[in-house]
Backbone bond lengths (Angstrom), bond angles and torsions (degrees), N, CA, C in turn:
res aa  C-N    CA-C-N  psi(-1)  N-CA   C-N-CA  omega(-1)  CA-C   N-CA-C  phi
1 M - - - 1.444 - - 1.484 112.58 -
2 G 1.326 118.06 158.73 1.451 125.69 179.61 1.516 111.93 -143.95
3 A 1.309 114.84 136.85 1.447 119.49 178.17 1.514 111.26 -144.53
4 L 1.291 118.90 150.66 1.490 120.35 -179.57 1.555 103.69 -139.24
5 C 1.325 111.14 133.71 1.523 120.03 178.11 1.519 102.80 -110.14
6 A 1.377 114.07 121.74 1.504 123.39 178.68 1.429 110.50 -131.38
7 Q 1.360 114.07 160.14 1.464 122.14 -178.92 1.490 108.86 -141.96
8 E 1.348 115.00 142.33 1.485 118.28 174.39 1.524 109.16 -84.91
9 N 1.402 112.69 136.34 1.488 117.70 178.08 1.532 110.26 -89.95
10 E 1.317 114.64 -172.92 1.406 117.71 -175.98 1.570 115.82 -60.65
11 D 1.301 113.52 -24.90 1.505 118.23 179.83 1.546 112.10 -85.81
12 G 1.378 115.14 3.14 1.509 116.65 179.54 1.553 112.00 82.88
13 K 1.318 117.94 7.61 1.491 122.23 -179.67 1.543 109.19 -95.98
14 E 1.268 111.75 138.40 1.564 118.93 -178.66 1.484 109.12 -83.00
15 R 1.357 116.97 130.45 1.390 124.96 176.54 1.485 111.01 -118.91
16 A 1.288 118.76 135.11 1.490 123.16 175.00 1.497 112.35 -69.84
17 L 1.294 115.55 131.38 1.492 122.03 179.54 1.525 112.26 -106.85
18 Y 1.321 117.10 -41.42 1.468 118.17 -169.67 1.573 106.14 -154.69
19 Y 1.331 113.54 139.81 1.496 118.82 176.98 1.595 108.16 -116.72
20 L 1.324 113.64 139.33 1.454 118.87 178.53 1.567 106.11 -128.78
21 S 1.356 113.23 137.76 1.507 116.60 -178.70 1.509 107.88 -147.31
22 P 1.290 123.47 64.80 1.462 124.94 -179.96 1.577 113.72 -74.90
23 T 1.250 118.25 158.38 1.443 124.95 179.19 1.552 107.81 -107.99
24 L 1.370 113.07 134.46 1.499 117.10 178.52 1.529 109.08 -75.79
25 V 1.289 113.93 140.06 1.508 119.69 -178.58 1.526 108.42 -136.48
26 G 1.381 114.58 154.83 1.440 122.98 174.51 1.497 114.19 55.31
27 A 1.286 113.08 -129.57 1.483 118.14 -175.24 1.536 111.35 -65.09
28 E 1.259 121.08 -20.58 1.470 124.18 -177.84 1.540 111.48 -61.21
29 L 1.354 114.29 -28.31 1.487 116.64 177.91 1.510 116.32 -66.75
30 K 1.373 113.37 -19.03 1.519 119.57 -179.71 1.508 108.44 -91.50
31 Y 1.334 121.64 -2.93 1.474 116.61 179.77 1.526 111.26 -65.85
32 S 1.338 114.68 157.37 1.467 119.65 175.27 1.525 108.29 -74.91
33 P 1.368 117.73 163.44 1.462 120.09 -177.22 1.502 111.77 -58.87
34 V 1.319 119.25 -36.05 1.437 118.81 178.71 1.505 113.69 -70.01
35 E 1.348 115.18 -38.37 1.470 120.10 175.00 1.545 113.98 -63.98
36 K 1.338 113.54 -35.78 1.490 118.52 173.43 1.558 112.27 -61.51
37 M 1.351 112.70 -40.52 1.435 119.02 177.96 1.521 110.16 -62.79
38 C 1.331 119.10 -43.19 1.443 124.11 179.10 1.532 109.77 -66.43
39 L 1.400 118.21 -38.19 1.426 120.10 176.85 1.535 113.74 -62.86
40 A 1.346 115.37 -34.66 1.466 117.98 179.14 1.508 109.27 -67.99
41 L 1.323 117.78 -36.86 1.493 117.40 176.76 1.526 112.68 -70.00
42 I 1.298 119.04 -39.30 1.411 121.03 176.53 1.525 113.02 -62.35
43 F 1.339 115.43 -43.26 1.453 120.14 177.28 1.580 111.65 -60.39
44 A 1.355 114.77 -42.38 1.413 118.24 175.56 1.457 114.98 -60.44
45 I 1.352 115.96 -39.52 1.520 121.12 177.60 1.456 111.65 -61.28
46 Q 1.355 113.15 -43.38 1.548 116.14 -175.78 1.515 110.15 -71.22
47 K 1.349 118.30 -31.36 1.474 117.04 -178.45 1.587 111.01 -84.51
48 L 1.336 116.26 -29.63 1.407 119.38 -175.57 1.530 113.06 -113.60
49 R 1.359 114.68 38.51 1.458 121.67 -170.55 1.600 110.58 -57.85
50 H 1.350 117.14 -34.83 1.429 119.18 -177.63 1.493 112.06 -67.17
51 Y 1.321 119.72 -29.02 1.498 123.90 179.89 1.623 105.12 -73.23
52 F 1.316 113.36 -47.47 1.527 114.35 -178.53 1.428 114.49 -68.63
53 Q 1.302 121.00 -26.77 1.478 122.52 173.92 1.511 115.81 -69.76
54 A 1.371 115.35 -33.80 1.416 120.38 -175.18 1.509 116.39 -94.19
55 H 1.385 118.68 -13.73 1.407 116.36 -171.66 1.509 107.36 -143.96
56 T 1.437 112.75 164.46 1.457 116.52 170.46 1.612 105.50 -81.97
57 V 1.320 113.66 132.61 1.468 116.95 -172.67 1.583 105.26 -111.05
58 H 1.310 113.37 129.36 1.585 117.37 172.58 1.530 106.88 -95.81
59 V 1.322 113.82 123.40 1.509 119.33 179.90 1.506 104.27 -98.09
60 I 1.310 118.56 121.52 1.469 124.54 -177.47 1.559 105.24 -107.76
61 S 1.315 117.39 120.54 1.422 117.72 -175.19 1.547 109.91 -156.68
62 K 1.311 118.06 162.09 1.467 119.96 173.92 1.505 116.78 -61.34
63 V 1.379 112.81 -39.27 1.420 118.85 176.50 1.574 109.37 -124.49
64 D 1.233 114.81 166.17 1.526 123.05 -177.38 1.495 108.68 -89.09
65 P 1.355 120.30 93.55 1.426 119.97 178.12 1.553 114.14 -68.46
66 I 1.353 114.61 -27.86 1.527 120.57 179.61 1.529 106.01 -65.75
67 K 1.334 119.32 -49.16 1.477 122.61 -177.63 1.544 110.47 -61.39
68 Y 1.393 111.08 -42.57 1.495 115.73 -179.19 1.548 113.18 -56.05
69 I 1.384 112.86 -42.27 1.527 117.24 -176.53 1.489 108.71 -75.48
70 L 1.288 120.35 -48.04 1.439 123.48 -170.11 1.497 114.52 -79.83
71 S 1.327 117.12 -13.14 1.483 122.27 179.79 1.507 115.46 -90.45
72 R 1.372 116.23 -2.48 1.448 118.44 177.61 1.477 111.60 -71.86
73 S 1.283 116.86 130.99 1.539 120.99 -176.09 1.606 108.66 -68.12
74 V 1.318 115.62 -39.56 1.433 118.34 -179.49 1.531 107.00 -125.33
75 L 1.360 114.85 118.82 1.427 121.42 -179.69 1.526 110.49 -102.50
76 S 1.309 115.69 132.76 1.455 120.86 175.81 1.537 110.10 -151.12
77 G 1.319 115.15 157.75 1.497 120.09 176.33 1.530 108.82 65.18
78 R 1.323 113.50 -133.43 1.458 119.45 -173.12 1.467 112.29 -70.54
79 L 1.323 119.72 -30.83 1.444 118.03 177.03 1.528 113.79 -63.58
80 A 1.328 115.32 -36.79 1.459 118.15 176.95 1.553 111.75 -64.57
81 K 1.285 115.25 -40.58 1.532 120.00 178.80 1.515 109.12 -64.33
82 W 1.353 115.51 -44.70 1.462 118.26 178.87 1.497 111.43 -61.93
83 A 1.284 119.80 -41.71 1.503 123.84 -175.70 1.554 106.59 -65.01
84 V 1.361 121.49 -42.52 1.362 121.63 177.43 1.509 113.22 -62.46
85 L 1.342 116.42 -39.21 1.456 120.09 178.85 1.534 113.65 -68.37
86 L 1.303 118.73 -33.64 1.421 122.96 -178.06 1.514 109.49 -69.02
87 K 1.372 116.69 -40.46 1.445 121.12 -172.22 1.445 111.50 -69.50
88 Q 1.303 123.08 -7.73 1.510 128.09 -179.12 1.537 107.82 -81.45
89 Y 1.352 121.08 -19.33 1.427 118.84 -168.84 1.558 109.95 -124.88
90 D 1.285 113.11 163.12 1.486 118.93 178.02 1.522 108.52 -95.70
91 I 1.281 113.30 94.34 1.565 122.36 -173.24 1.492 107.28 -118.92
92 V 1.339 114.05 132.53 1.488 122.57 -177.39 1.546 108.40 -124.79
93 Y 1.291 114.06 124.59 1.546 119.60 177.94 1.484 110.47 -79.12
94 V 1.307 116.70 135.93 1.513 121.96 176.92 1.477 105.16 -129.55
95 P 1.383 118.19 123.17 1.498 122.56 -178.09 1.510 108.98 -62.68
96 Q 1.297 119.05 143.09 1.429 124.96 179.91 1.533 110.08 -81.72
97 K 1.382 114.00 109.74 1.412 124.14 173.71 1.521 110.14 -123.30
98 A 1.358 115.36 -99.40 1.434 120.93 173.33 1.508 106.82 -99.78
99 V 1.332 116.44 98.44 1.427 121.59 -170.47 1.517 111.72 -128.13
100 K 1.289 118.87 159.26 1.417 123.29 177.79 1.573 109.96 -100.56
101 G 1.231 116.33 149.19 1.451 124.20 174.72 1.498 114.89 82.21
102 Q 1.305 122.55 -5.75 1.496 119.63 -173.73 1.536 108.68 -68.17
103 A 1.374 116.86 -34.24 1.466 116.32 178.33 1.542 111.44 -59.54
104 L 1.326 117.04 -40.25 1.457 117.95 179.09 1.488 113.77 -69.04
105 A 1.338 115.78 -38.44 1.507 119.45 176.44 1.530 109.67 -61.68
106 D 1.370 118.16 -42.08 1.447 119.45 178.90 1.508 111.59 -67.17
107 F 1.374 118.15 -36.49 1.456 118.52 174.22 1.473 115.09 -63.47
108 L 1.312 119.01 -40.09 1.414 126.10 179.40 1.563 110.07 -63.77
109 A 1.311 113.43 -40.92 1.505 116.40 174.28 1.470 115.77 -62.39
110 D 1.370 113.90 -41.03 1.485 118.47 178.98 1.551 115.43 -74.66
111 H 1.359 116.48 -14.35 1.452 119.68 -175.47 1.522 104.98 -132.89
112 P 1.372 120.08 71.26 1.494 119.01 177.24 1.554 109.35 -71.38
113 V 1.323 112.40 162.62 1.523 121.38 177.16 1.519 105.52 -113.82
114 S 1.275 111.10 164.71 1.461 118.66 177.46 1.588 112.13 -71.17
115 G 1.338 112.52 158.61 1.446 117.43 -174.83 1.579 110.69 -66.22
116 E 1.362 116.93 -20.64 1.495 117.95 178.66 1.523 115.13 -83.90
117 W 1.356 115.32 -2.91 1.489 120.02 -178.65 1.529 107.42 -69.49
118 S 1.336 115.21 137.89 1.461 118.12 -179.52 1.534 105.71 -102.55
119 F 1.429 113.13 126.87 1.455 121.42 177.38 1.491 111.06 -80.83
120 S 1.298 113.42 151.34 1.496 118.76 178.33 1.516 107.55 -124.76
121 D 1.354 116.27 132.59 1.456 120.14 -179.46 1.571 108.48 -96.03
122 E 1.284 120.87 6.53 1.470 123.80 174.45 1.519 107.33 -89.66
123 L 1.278 115.55 88.37 1.461 123.94 -172.91 1.519 108.14 -108.04
124 P 1.377 117.29 142.97 1.477 116.96 169.93 1.480 113.85 -65.29
125 G 1.312 120.62 161.36 1.395 124.34 -170.37 1.581 111.20 -96.80
126 E 1.274 118.53 38.42 1.439 120.80 176.36 1.556 109.11 -63.55
127 E 1.271 114.09 143.76 1.449 121.14 173.96 1.563 109.66 -69.60
128 V 1.330 115.52 140.47 1.414 120.32 174.45 1.501 110.59 -84.02
129 F 1.306 122.37 132.99 1.464 125.96 -172.20 1.473 108.85 -79.07
130 Y 1.390 112.47 146.53 1.503 117.53 167.48 1.480 111.70 -70.72
131 I 1.334 115.07 148.41 1.483 119.85 172.39 1.527 108.13 -144.64
132 D 1.316 116.13 128.28 1.466 120.06 -179.14 1.457 110.70 -85.17
133 V 1.280 121.32 124.40 1.429 126.74 -179.35 1.555 107.94 -119.79
134 L 1.351 114.35 119.90 1.455 116.35 179.97 1.544 110.70 -72.22
135 P 1.279 122.02 151.19 1.449 123.63 173.52 1.474 113.95 -64.01
136 S 1.347 118.43 165.20 1.452 121.27 -176.97 1.520 113.08 -74.73
137 W 1.291 115.54 162.75 1.509 121.16 174.31 1.583 102.32 -68.18
138 Q 1.362 110.95 146.11 1.476 119.34 172.56 1.563 111.40 -113.54
139 M 1.252 118.31 141.24 1.391 120.99 179.75 1.606 111.96 -132.77
140 Y 1.317 113.09 123.94 1.448 118.81 178.80 1.552 106.97 -107.75
141 F 1.311 117.59 135.92 1.427 122.03 -179.83 1.525 112.63 -133.26
142 D 1.370 115.54 155.70 1.461 119.21 172.37 1.518 105.37 -164.30
143 G 1.349 110.15 151.44 1.503 119.69 178.97 1.501 108.30 -127.93
144 A 1.332 111.44 148.47 1.540 119.72 177.24 1.494 109.04 -135.59
145 A 1.356 114.39 134.60 1.504 121.48 -179.12 1.461 108.07 -127.46
146 R 1.325 115.07 133.73 1.496 122.66 178.03 1.487 108.37 -130.56
147 Q 1.326 116.69 176.86 1.478 121.00 177.89 1.474 111.81 -69.11
148 D 1.361 118.49 -27.43 1.436 117.99 -175.75 1.497 112.69 -110.21
149 G 1.345 119.94 5.08 1.449 120.87 179.51 1.481 112.54 170.88
150 A 1.338 117.99 165.71 1.468 123.93 178.71 1.513 109.51 -138.27
151 G 1.349 115.01 155.47 1.399 116.15 -178.87 1.579 110.90 -149.19
152 A 1.256 116.23 165.08 1.463 119.41 177.76 1.598 108.95 -135.36
153 G 1.334 113.61 142.55 1.428 120.16 179.87 1.522 109.50 -123.23
154 V 1.350 117.65 132.79 1.484 120.21 178.31 1.510 104.72 -134.35
155 V 1.340 114.02 136.05 1.474 120.04 178.10 1.516 107.63 -130.42
156 F 1.335 115.56 124.58 1.475 121.73 177.52 1.512 108.70 -99.92
157 L 1.370 116.37 141.97 1.447 124.15 173.66 1.514 106.74 -119.48
158 S 1.347 118.90 108.97 1.442 122.26 -179.44 1.503 113.74 -69.89
159 P 1.309 116.97 164.37 1.433 120.04 177.25 1.581 112.92 -58.06
160 E 1.440 116.45 -25.85 1.450 119.79 175.29 1.507 113.56 -86.51
161 K 1.395 115.38 9.03 1.402 121.68 176.30 1.561 112.98 73.95
162 H 1.399 118.24 29.68 1.424 120.74 177.59 1.556 108.01 -95.09
163 L 1.250 118.63 134.33 1.435 126.35 173.92 1.501 116.55 -82.39
164 V 1.287 116.70 128.24 1.511 120.91 -179.22 1.522 106.30 -127.89
165 P 1.336 119.24 92.12 1.533 122.75 -179.70 1.535 113.99 -86.75
166 Y 1.303 113.65 146.14 1.488 119.33 175.51 1.537 106.89 -139.33
167 S 1.275 114.08 148.29 1.471 122.36 177.04 1.543 110.73 -136.82
168 F 1.287 115.34 131.06 1.558 122.66 -168.46 1.500 105.43 -127.16
169 I 1.332 113.69 135.16 1.515 119.13 169.09 1.534 108.23 -94.75
170 L 1.317 114.70 126.83 1.438 119.86 176.80 1.460 109.46 -89.20
171 P 1.353 117.30 119.12 1.461 123.36 -173.39 1.478 116.61 -67.70
172 E 1.289 118.69 -16.43 1.489 121.71 -174.70 1.566 108.03 -118.89
173 L 1.362 113.43 140.72 1.496 116.87 178.95 1.516 108.22 -70.43
174 C 1.310 115.58 141.77 1.470 123.32 -178.12 1.511 112.28 -152.54
175 T 1.256 115.51 173.24 1.474 118.11 175.85 1.461 112.06 -77.93
176 N 1.314 120.50 168.67 1.470 123.68 179.43 1.482 112.43 -62.12
177 N 1.349 115.04 -41.95 1.504 119.80 -179.00 1.497 110.04 -63.72
178 A 1.351 118.91 -40.59 1.405 123.20 178.82 1.542 109.53 -63.94
179 A 1.316 117.38 -37.39 1.435 122.09 -179.73 1.532 107.28 -68.09
180 E 1.315 120.78 -36.75 1.476 122.17 177.80 1.528 108.95 -65.29
181 Y 1.311 115.13 -44.78 1.500 115.55 179.34 1.569 111.53 -64.54
182 Q 1.400 114.53 -37.48 1.482 116.07 177.13 1.567 111.09 -60.24
183 A 1.292 115.59 -41.12 1.466 121.11 -177.80 1.543 108.60 -64.46
184 L 1.329 116.82 -46.04 1.454 121.15 -179.54 1.542 112.89 -61.72
185 I 1.389 114.32 -45.87 1.460 119.41 -179.66 1.539 112.51 -62.81
186 I 1.352 111.77 -46.95 1.474 116.35 -179.74 1.579 110.73 -60.27
187 G 1.319 117.16 -42.05 1.459 118.47 175.30 1.466 114.52 -65.10
188 V 1.297 119.46 -39.85 1.487 122.93 178.12 1.535 110.47 -64.38
189 Q 1.328 117.69 -43.87 1.438 120.98 175.10 1.491 115.10 -58.05
190 M 1.340 115.61 -43.89 1.419 121.94 175.46 1.577 112.61 -63.18
191 A 1.320 116.29 -38.87 1.464 117.91 178.09 1.513 111.03 -66.90
192 L 1.296 120.44 -36.71 1.423 125.75 175.18 1.541 112.16 -64.69
193 E 1.300 113.15 -38.96 1.465 118.88 -179.81 1.525 110.31 -66.79
194 M 1.346 116.80 -33.54 1.437 125.21 -178.05 1.470 109.33 -78.60
195 G 1.326 120.05 -9.51 1.534 122.13 -179.48 1.476 112.91 85.17
196 C 1.314 121.44 19.49 1.473 123.71 179.42 1.550 108.44 -67.89
197 K 1.310 117.34 127.49 1.499 122.09 176.74 1.492 110.96 -92.99
198 D 1.349 118.97 -34.28 1.489 123.95 -176.79 1.554 106.58 -125.02
199 L 1.296 114.60 135.25 1.489 119.39 -179.36 1.483 114.15 -144.09
200 D 1.354 113.38 129.89 1.483 119.02 176.01 1.588 104.70 -99.79
201 I 1.255 116.68 118.98 1.486 124.22 -178.03 1.508 111.19 -104.20
202 C 1.379 115.69 122.48 1.485 119.99 -178.10 1.487 109.18 -123.11
203 G 1.314 119.70 133.11 1.441 124.23 178.86 1.566 110.25 -150.55
204 D 1.321 113.56 153.42 1.442 118.20 -177.39 1.611 111.05 -92.26
205 S 1.315 116.65 3.06 1.408 118.79 176.24 1.549 114.02 -89.65
206 K 1.252 117.76 98.98 1.463 120.65 -174.54 1.533 112.07 -63.06
207 L 1.348 115.37 -29.62 1.497 118.29 -178.08 1.475 108.88 -69.37
208 I 1.360 122.07 -45.09 1.386 125.92 -176.45 1.566 110.18 -66.08
209 I 1.300 115.77 -47.82 1.444 120.32 -177.83 1.522 112.55 -61.89
210 N 1.338 114.10 -42.55 1.529 118.57 -178.84 1.518 112.12 -74.38
211 Q 1.289 115.70 -28.46 1.488 119.70 174.43 1.490 112.19 -66.34
212 L 1.349 116.99 -39.69 1.474 122.64 179.39 1.514 110.15 -72.75
213 L 1.335 116.90 -30.57 1.427 123.06 -179.47 1.597 110.21 -80.03
214 G 1.291 118.90 -11.12 1.402 123.23 179.55 1.446 114.59 84.58
215 E 1.367 117.27 11.27 1.501 119.87 -179.84 1.493 111.37 -86.81
216 Y 1.365 118.29 -27.31 1.442 121.38 176.79 1.567 107.95 -116.55
217 E 1.330 113.75 147.89 1.438 120.65 176.04 1.512 108.27 -84.60
218 V 1.436 114.16 152.97 1.460 116.54 176.90 1.479 105.80 -95.04
219 K 1.281 115.37 100.92 1.500 120.51 -178.48 1.558 114.13 -87.65
220 E 1.286 116.10 -27.47 1.491 117.91 179.93 1.569 107.95 -81.45
221 D 1.305 113.63 125.95 1.448 120.13 -174.68 1.568 110.21 -65.03
222 S 1.311 113.30 -31.73 1.548 118.07 -177.62 1.538 110.00 -69.96
223 L 1.373 117.71 -20.01 1.441 117.33 -176.88 1.539 112.34 -96.03
224 V 1.349 119.72 -6.59 1.426 123.15 -179.32 1.430 112.90 -62.09
225 P 1.390 122.08 -46.42 1.473 119.02 179.46 1.511 112.78 -63.47
226 Y 1.381 119.14 -35.39 1.373 121.40 179.22 1.581 111.50 -65.42
227 H 1.348 114.79 -41.55 1.428 121.01 179.11 1.541 111.51 -64.56
228 K 1.297 118.42 -40.01 1.467 120.22 177.59 1.471 110.85 -66.19
229 L 1.310 121.31 -45.06 1.389 125.33 -178.41 1.557 112.38 -62.47
230 A 1.339 114.33 -45.80 1.456 121.10 -179.29 1.582 108.13 -64.56
231 S 1.277 119.64 -44.84 1.490 123.59 177.56 1.544 110.75 -57.46
232 R 1.310 115.12 -43.39 1.491 119.42 -177.48 1.483 109.86 -69.47
233 L 1.268 119.04 -38.44 1.503 121.34 175.96 1.488 114.27 -64.65
234 L 1.361 115.39 -43.17 1.480 120.36 -178.36 1.539 111.42 -61.68
235 Q 1.336 116.96 -26.81 1.429 119.88 -177.77 1.564 111.91 -70.91
236 K 1.310 115.85 -14.34 1.460 118.12 -177.25 1.525 112.08 -82.87
237 F 1.304 118.36 -10.61 1.490 122.16 171.93 1.508 112.79 -74.74
238 D 1.283 118.45 153.29 1.434 121.25 170.05 1.549 108.45 -68.46
239 S 1.308 118.89 -44.07 1.431 124.27 172.69 1.533 110.80 -151.56
240 F 1.365 114.43 145.69 1.374 118.76 178.93 1.583 110.26 -143.78
241 F 1.288 115.13 154.24 1.496 117.47 -179.38 1.432 108.75 -137.03
242 L 1.325 117.44 130.86 1.443 127.07 -179.81 1.496 108.68 -105.77
243 D 1.383 113.81 130.63 1.514 118.68 -176.29 1.503 107.33 -141.45
244 H 1.336 111.93 129.47 1.482 116.71 173.20 1.546 110.82 -86.86
245 V 1.349 115.53 124.91 1.483 119.05 -177.60 1.509 107.67 -118.60
246 P 1.346 119.60 153.51 1.448 121.17 174.82 1.541 111.79 -64.77
247 R 1.371 110.85 160.40 1.482 114.32 -177.68 1.527 112.69 -62.21
248 S 1.370 117.99 -25.94 1.478 120.30 -178.15 1.529 108.53 -68.81
249 A 1.381 117.92 -25.97 1.498 117.72 176.98 1.512 112.62 -87.96
250 N 1.304 116.79 4.73 1.523 118.60 -173.98 1.529 108.68 -128.05
251 K 1.402 116.67 27.53 1.417 121.70 -172.22 1.507 113.09 -60.91
252 M 1.309 120.63 -38.87 1.427 124.95 -174.62 1.559 112.50 -65.36
253 A 1.342 110.57 -50.84 1.547 116.51 177.28 1.516 109.65 -63.80
254 D 1.313 118.57 -37.25 1.500 119.86 -179.72 1.499 109.34 -63.96
255 A 1.405 116.65 -42.82 1.470 120.16 -178.68 1.511 109.89 -64.14
256 L 1.341 117.07 -43.72 1.473 118.77 -178.63 1.532 111.50 -65.03
257 A 1.280 119.54 -36.09 1.508 124.19 179.63 1.514 106.90 -65.53
258 N 1.395 118.34 -47.79 1.420 119.09 -177.82 1.503 111.54 -68.97
259 L 1.334 118.50 -32.17 1.437 121.35 176.16 1.572 111.26 -60.84
260 A 1.359 113.40 -47.05 1.436 119.51 -178.64 1.537 109.89 -62.74
261 A 1.345 117.38 -41.51 1.454 121.77 -177.63 1.494 110.64 -67.71
262 T 1.402 116.62 -30.11 1.457 119.52 177.78 1.563 112.00 -75.83
263 L 1.328 114.93 -41.56 1.409 119.11 -175.81 1.520 108.11 -93.96
264 A 1.315 117.68 62.83 1.470 121.61 178.58 1.514 112.93 -79.97
265 L 1.337 113.45 77.28 1.443 122.10 -172.63 1.528 114.22 -93.57
266 G 1.327 111.93 -8.61 1.499 113.83 -173.88 1.505 112.11 118.45
267 A 1.322 116.35 124.68 1.492 119.74 -171.74 1.558 110.61 -69.35
268 S 1.330 117.87 -20.58 1.479 118.49 -178.54 1.498 112.47 -79.02
269 V 1.315 121.71 -9.99 1.415 121.50 -174.36 1.553 107.66 -116.02
270 P 1.307 119.47 104.83 1.509 121.62 174.87 1.523 111.10 -63.22
271 T 1.251 113.80 134.57 1.525 120.77 176.99 1.519 110.58 -119.21
272 T 1.307 113.07 126.55 1.481 116.56 177.01 1.541 109.93 -101.52
273 V 1.286 116.00 128.19 1.463 123.17 -177.00 1.498 109.98 -119.59
274 P 1.274 117.58 94.46 1.526 119.78 179.50 1.493 112.54 -69.06
275 I 1.305 116.34 139.93 1.445 120.85 -176.05 1.611 103.31 -131.95
276 C 1.329 114.13 124.95 1.369 119.05 -179.30 1.488 110.52 -146.72
277 K 1.368 120.39 164.21 1.415 123.75 178.81 1.543 110.48 -86.87
278 R 1.285 116.94 134.14 1.489 121.78 178.69 1.550 112.01 -158.58
279 W 1.259 112.71 145.15 1.519 116.49 179.54 1.487 107.43 -139.96
280 V 1.339 115.52 128.61 1.418 122.37 -177.49 1.526 109.47 -87.40
281 V 1.323 117.71 126.91 1.471 126.76 179.54 1.575 107.15 -91.58
282 L 1.274 118.25 110.81 1.471 120.17 -179.95 1.527 111.97 -75.92
283 P 1.382 119.32 138.06 1.442 117.39 179.89 1.484 111.27 -75.64
284 E 1.343 116.95 159.91 1.401 121.40 178.67 1.549 109.72 -72.53
285 A 1.344 116.14 145.53 1.471 122.43 -174.97 1.595 106.26 -66.21
286 E 1.336 116.35 131.57 1.448 125.88 -178.38 1.462 109.70 -136.36
287 D 1.288 119.33 158.71 1.465 124.79 173.87 1.535 109.32 -75.79
288 D 1.347 116.05 120.05 1.476 119.89 -175.33 1.501 112.75 -64.55
289 D 1.374 118.46 -31.05 1.438 121.21 179.54 1.514 114.59 -70.00
290 S 1.336 117.45 -25.21 1.456 116.96 -174.38 1.487 111.02 -99.30
291 T 1.284 118.42 9.91 1.482 121.12 -179.82 1.483 110.92 -111.33
292 E 1.287 115.58 148.99 1.418 120.23 175.82 1.564 106.74 -143.89
293 D 1.370 115.07 153.98 1.481 119.58 -176.88 1.480 109.23 -76.10
294 V 1.357 116.20 117.75 1.460 118.72 174.44 1.511 107.37 -136.33
295 N 1.327 117.99 158.03 1.432 122.60 -178.20 1.534 108.67 -86.93
296 A 1.333 115.54 71.66 1.498 118.37 -179.02 1.556 108.00 -144.36
297 I 1.315 114.60 160.29 1.459 121.62 174.98 1.441 110.07 -118.17
298 S 1.383 115.83 127.22 1.462 122.88 179.62 1.515 107.57 -92.84
299 V 1.299 121.24 119.07 1.420 124.59 -179.83 1.543 108.88 -117.29
300 H 1.297 115.15 126.22 1.467 123.09 173.72 1.470 111.98 -97.64
301 V 1.278 119.98 136.91 1.436 124.57 175.35 1.496 109.82 -75.32
302 V 1.320 116.34 112.53 1.497 120.47 -179.03 1.542 107.95 -121.04
303 D 1.357 110.12 168.57 1.416 117.64 179.83 1.553 109.69 -68.89
304 K 1.359 119.92 147.35 1.442 123.09 178.38 1.476 115.40 -57.63
305 E 1.271 114.26 -26.85 1.535 120.34 -178.14 1.539 112.73 -81.81
306 D 1.342 113.76 -8.90 1.497 119.49 -179.16 1.550 110.30 -65.20
307 W 1.332 117.01 137.56 1.480 121.55 -175.38 1.566 107.58 -69.11
308 R 1.351 120.18 -17.38 1.453 120.12 -174.98 1.543 111.00 -83.35
309 Q 1.338 116.43 -11.81 1.529 116.84 -173.05 1.485 113.32 -59.77
310 P 1.341 119.41 -47.07 1.496 119.82 -179.23 1.543 111.01 -57.71
311 I 1.309 114.68 -38.42 1.508 117.58 -178.01 1.536 108.65 -67.50
312 I 1.381 115.85 -42.13 1.436 118.88 -178.82 1.494 112.06 -65.12
313 D 1.398 113.66 -39.31 1.487 117.04 176.63 1.523 110.22 -60.11
314 Y 1.318 116.02 -43.09 1.456 120.23 -178.57 1.513 111.57 -57.43
315 L 1.398 113.04 -49.31 1.438 116.27 -173.86 1.512 112.53 -71.44
316 E 1.337 118.41 -30.04 1.459 126.03 -177.70 1.516 111.33 -73.64
317 H 1.323 116.42 -44.50 1.489 122.73 -178.11 1.459 117.66 -97.10
């Protein structure tokens, strides 16, 4: 793990105060990426307690370790101890975008020192450089199951805010929860193939999200293999975040899943469905007997505020 404590001086420049670079040992090696991030924060609090007691500390990280700990419905073991420790201090989470010091924290995490190494707080006053870090990829998923077919919808949102939608027909009939798991696993596999290291996963299935977070037990035997496979794939990311969103925030993935379930044409035949904006302008009512086909454009002089004017201009020019 790596951590850096820094403070802005009177000129608004950030100065390094203290470096931390502990090594994970024993059971800590089996922690999930998010739990390792939380452990790094807890270790920093224990080592730099006097800073946390005297100041409001802004924690800059890829994921929110404070939210992860305090949002657990049932706290036990180490999470309960961590929650009690966090509530003693004034800590504010800041998302990692353009931040200072992250390069040094990453370097410390990649080059840990032994436990016998003595740290020194007499550090030179070099300025910590800025480094621009793009946000994580986001993935929205949804599954739909019907009597005559099932489908999965996955939508990726790149760090540059580009939407990448996918729709999949599931060739076998299944329950709605199984379709949700299928959509999540397909999306995670695609993210790994694209080389994503960090992934924020959003879905409107509270059951699936909470089962993967460990808050709900997997009681249905048919869902156990899906849960195991999804958990194993998620561990391949450097960091991941699972978030339950309302259905209104997952409309695109929901529409893609229902579209695939409706168009159950067979999984072996890819189907491209183009979607574009279009509006049909109806002609004005005229007497059919008095009209004849001629190569001419009839233009009526209308007020500039009329909604038809842009269409007339387009046809005329």
